[in-house]
C-alpha positions as CSV (number, residue, x, y, z in Angstrom):
1,M,203.1,-36.2,247.9
2,T,200.7,-38.9,247.4
3,S,201.1,-42.3,249.3
4,E,201.1,-45.8,247.6
5,H,197.8,-46.5,249.3
6,S,195.9,-43.8,247.3
7,L,196.6,-45.2,244.0
8,I,194.2,-48.0,242.8
9,P,195.5,-50.0,239.8
10,V,193.3,-50.9,237.0
11,I,194.1,-54.1,235.5
12,A,193.3,-55.5,232.3
13,P,190.7,-58.1,232.0
14,I,192.0,-59.5,228.9
15,S,195.1,-60.1,227.0
16,G,195.7,-57.7,223.5
17,V,196.7,-55.2,222.5
18,F,196.2,-51.5,224.3
19,Y,195.2,-48.7,222.5
20,R,195.1,-45.1,223.9
21,K,192.5,-43.8,221.2
22,P,189.6,-44.6,219.4
23,A,191.4,-43.8,215.9
24,P,195.1,-43.0,215.0
25,E,193.9,-39.1,214.1
26,Q,192.1,-38.9,217.2
27,P,193.1,-37.9,220.8
28,A,194.0,-40.2,223.6
29,Y,190.8,-41.1,225.8
30,V,192.6,-40.0,228.6
31,E,195.9,-38.0,229.7
32,V,198.3,-38.4,233.1
33,G,196.8,-35.9,235.5
34,Q,193.0,-35.8,233.9
35,S,190.1,-36.3,236.2
36,V,187.9,-39.4,235.3
37,K,184.6,-40.5,236.5
38,K,183.0,-43.8,237.0
39,G,182.8,-45.8,233.6
40,Q,184.5,-43.6,231.6
41,T,186.2,-44.7,228.9
42,L,190.3,-45.1,229.8
43,C,191.4,-47.1,226.7
44,L,190.7,-50.0,224.0
45,L,191.8,-53.3,224.2
46,E,191.8,-55.5,221.0
47,T,191.7,-59.3,220.9
48,M,191.1,-61.1,217.5
49,K,189.7,-58.1,216.1
50,V,187.3,-57.4,218.8
51,F,187.7,-54.3,220.4
52,T,186.6,-53.7,223.9
53,K,186.6,-50.5,226.0
54,L,188.0,-50.5,229.8
55,K,186.2,-48.5,231.7
56,A,187.3,-46.4,235.1
57,P,186.0,-48.7,238.1
58,M,185.7,-45.2,239.8
59,D,186.1,-41.5,240.0
60,G,189.6,-40.5,240.5
61,E,192.8,-38.9,238.5
62,V,194.8,-40.4,236.3
63,A,198.1,-40.8,238.0
64,E,199.9,-43.3,235.5
65,I,199.5,-44.7,232.2
66,I,202.0,-47.9,232.1
67,P,201.6,-49.5,228.6
68,E,203.0,-47.8,225.4
69,D,199.7,-47.2,223.0
70,G,199.9,-50.1,220.7
71,S,201.5,-52.3,222.6
72,T,200.8,-56.1,223.8
73,I,199.5,-56.2,227.3
74,G,198.5,-59.7,229.3
75,K,195.3,-60.3,231.4
76,R,195.8,-59.3,234.8
77,E,198.7,-56.5,233.9
78,T,198.3,-53.1,235.4
79,L,197.5,-50.5,232.7
80,F,196.4,-47.4,234.7
81,R,196.6,-46.4,238.4
82,L,194.3,-43.9,239.4
83,K,194.9,-41.4,242.3
84,I,191.6,-41.5,244.6
């Protein structure tokens, strides 16, 4: 079992709309259980028609994806938890 101390939150730098995919017909950037590398795109955040890629801050495994695809998120909201 993973201890809570090994889960690192990935925080939204801006408020906006959370998108797991680059386009509706394409697969999600990441899934729970997937290994990611530092700098890998995790999702898109849209604010005022501007899309920003949120990148992994470190190598790890996606332990949790918190918001639903297409939901509105707030600045400093936890979006993912990475297991290191």
